[in-house]
C-alpha positions as CSV (number, residue, x, y, z in Angstrom):
1,M,165.6,-72.9,-162.6
2,S,167.3,-69.7,-161.6
3,A,166.0,-65.9,-160.8
4,H,167.0,-62.8,-161.2
5,F,165.7,-59.4,-159.9
6,L,164.5,-56.4,-163.0
7,Y,163.4,-53.2,-162.2
8,A,159.7,-51.3,-162.4
9,R,159.4,-48.0,-162.8
10,F,156.7,-45.9,-162.8
11,P,156.5,-41.8,-163.6
12,T,155.1,-40.9,-160.1
13,L,154.0,-43.0,-157.0
14,Q,150.1,-41.6,-158.3
15,H,150.3,-43.4,-160.9
16,R,147.5,-45.8,-162.3
17,T,149.5,-49.0,-162.2
18,A,151.2,-47.7,-159.2
19,L,148.9,-47.9,-157.0
20,D,148.0,-51.7,-158.4
21,W,151.3,-52.0,-158.1
22,M,150.5,-51.1,-154.1
23,R,147.2,-52.2,-153.9
24,T,148.4,-56.6,-153.3
25,A,150.0,-55.1,-150.4
26,S,147.4,-53.2,-149.3
27,E,145.2,-55.4,-149.3
28,V,147.5,-58.1,-147.6
29,L,147.9,-55.5,-144.5
30,A,144.5,-55.1,-144.2
31,L,143.9,-59.0,-143.4
32,H,147.2,-59.5,-141.5
33,A,147.6,-56.1,-140.5
34,E,147.9,-57.1,-136.7
35,R,150.5,-59.6,-137.1
36,V,152.8,-57.7,-140.0
37,H,154.3,-54.4,-141.4
38,L,155.3,-53.0,-144.3
39,H,158.5,-50.0,-144.3
40,T,157.1,-47.0,-147.0
41,I,157.4,-44.2,-149.0
42,D,156.8,-41.1,-147.6
43,A,153.6,-40.4,-150.0
44,A,154.9,-37.0,-150.1
45,H,156.9,-37.5,-153.0
46,A,157.2,-36.0,-156.1
47,G,158.7,-38.1,-158.6
48,P,159.3,-41.4,-160.5
49,V,159.6,-44.5,-158.3
50,V,160.8,-48.1,-159.1
51,G,159.7,-51.1,-157.4
52,W,161.4,-55.1,-157.7
53,R,160.7,-58.4,-160.1
54,L,162.0,-61.5,-159.3
55,M,161.3,-63.8,-162.5
56,S,161.9,-66.6,-164.0
57,D,164.5,-67.8,-166.2
58,N,161.2,-67.5,-169.1
59,H,161.0,-64.4,-167.6
60,R,157.5,-65.1,-166.0
61,E,157.6,-62.9,-163.4
62,L,157.6,-64.6,-159.8
63,A,157.3,-61.8,-157.3
64,R,157.2,-58.7,-156.6
65,S,158.5,-56.0,-153.9
66,C,156.1,-54.8,-151.4
67,G,156.4,-51.1,-151.5
68,L,158.3,-48.7,-153.5
69,Y,161.7,-46.4,-154.1
70,P,162.5,-43.4,-154.8
71,S,164.7,-44.3,-157.5
72,E,166.4,-47.5,-158.9
73,R,169.6,-48.0,-156.7
74,G,166.7,-47.7,-153.7
75,A,165.3,-50.6,-155.0
76,H,168.9,-52.3,-155.6
77,D,169.0,-52.4,-151.9
78,A,165.6,-53.1,-151.3
79,A,166.8,-56.1,-152.9
80,G,170.1,-56.9,-151.9
81,E,168.8,-56.5,-148.6
82,L,165.6,-59.4,-149.4
83,L,169.4,-62.2,-150.0
84,T,170.7,-60.9,-146.7
85,R,167.8,-61.7,-145.2
86,A,166.6,-64.7,-147.4
87,A,167.5,-67.9,-144.9
88,D,164.7,-66.2,-143.3
89,I,161.9,-66.2,-145.5
90,I,158.3,-67.4,-144.3
91,V,155.5,-68.1,-146.9
92,H,152.0,-67.6,-146.2
93,S,149.0,-67.9,-148.2
94,A,146.5,-65.0,-148.4
95,P,143.5,-66.1,-149.9
96,E,140.9,-63.5,-151.3
97,P,137.4,-64.1,-150.3
98,R,135.8,-61.9,-152.8
99,V,137.0,-63.0,-156.0
100,R,137.3,-67.0,-154.4
101,T,141.6,-66.9,-155.5
102,T,144.7,-66.9,-153.7
103,G,147.8,-65.2,-154.1
104,W,150.8,-65.3,-151.0
105,F,152.8,-63.1,-148.7
106,A,156.0,-63.6,-147.2
107,T,157.9,-62.2,-144.4
108,V,161.3,-61.2,-142.0
109,D,160.5,-61.0,-138.3
110,D,156.4,-59.7,-139.3
111,E,158.2,-57.5,-142.1
112,L,156.7,-57.7,-145.4
113,V,159.4,-58.9,-148.2
114,M,157.7,-60.0,-151.2
115,L,154.4,-60.6,-152.4
116,H,152.7,-62.8,-155.7
117,A,153.0,-61.7,-158.9
118,R,149.7,-63.2,-159.4
119,R,146.7,-64.7,-157.8
120,Y,146.4,-68.8,-158.2
121,E,143.0,-71.3,-157.2
122,N,144.4,-72.5,-154.0
123,R,145.5,-71.9,-151.3
124,S,148.7,-74.6,-151.3
125,V,149.4,-74.0,-155.4
126,A,149.9,-70.2,-153.6
127,R,152.2,-71.4,-150.8
128,N,154.2,-73.4,-153.0
129,A,154.7,-70.8,-155.7
130,G,155.7,-68.8,-153.1
131,Q,157.3,-71.7,-151.4
132,L,159.7,-71.5,-155.0
133,A,160.4,-67.9,-154.9
134,A,161.5,-68.1,-151.4
135,R,164.2,-70.6,-152.9
136,L,164.8,-69.2,-155.4
137,V,166.2,-66.1,-153.5
138,S,168.0,-68.2,-151.2
139,A,169.8,-69.5,-153.9
140,M,170.7,-66.0,-155.4
141,A,172.0,-65.0,-151.9
142,V,174.5,-68.3,-152.0
143,T,175.4,-67.6,-155.3
144,A,176.2,-63.2,-154.1
145,R,178.1,-65.4,-150.7
146,E,180.1,-67.4,-152.8
147,G,180.9,-65.2,-155.5
148,A,180.1,-68.2,-158.0
149,T,179.4,-66.4,-160.9
150,G,178.8,-69.3,-163.7
151,G,179.6,-67.1,-166.1
152,D,177.0,-65.7,-166.2
153,L,177.2,-62.4,-164.1
154,E,173.3,-61.3,-164.1
155,R,171.4,-64.5,-163.3
156,S,174.2,-64.5,-160.8
157,A,173.6,-61.7,-159.1
158,P,177.3,-60.6,-158.5
159,E,176.1,-56.8,-157.2
160,F,174.8,-58.7,-154.3
161,A,178.4,-60.1,-154.2
162,L,178.0,-60.2,-149.3
């Protein structure tokens, strides 16, 4: 299985779907603020915002960015930074007690770098999903570093050649 990044665009930071996107990061930060932090866009930013999605070959969303960026270039740079730090990703489970489901989040040096795209029925399934996303990001990083395109430029992330 391989993965690739897609970008999600929102008209403004205050748009309903942008707020829904950021709700997951807010919940993780609320529960784990003593050990996790996130660099966020300035709340006064006016204009469109962009986040990235980690997508599988069958177009299933596996993970998403923890933040929104002022441009596609900003989201692209954040995804590229994730690839450069792929070997240091640590996956954590994120239980949601109100709804009895579990998600996951990933950190590098206590910085929130990647979030679940959906919730799961138990911790082990959530953790496995997070570890799959981390492995796929690591594989993308290796491909980008080695420049091995395998003939499929979009999937091999050549724009992130290191």
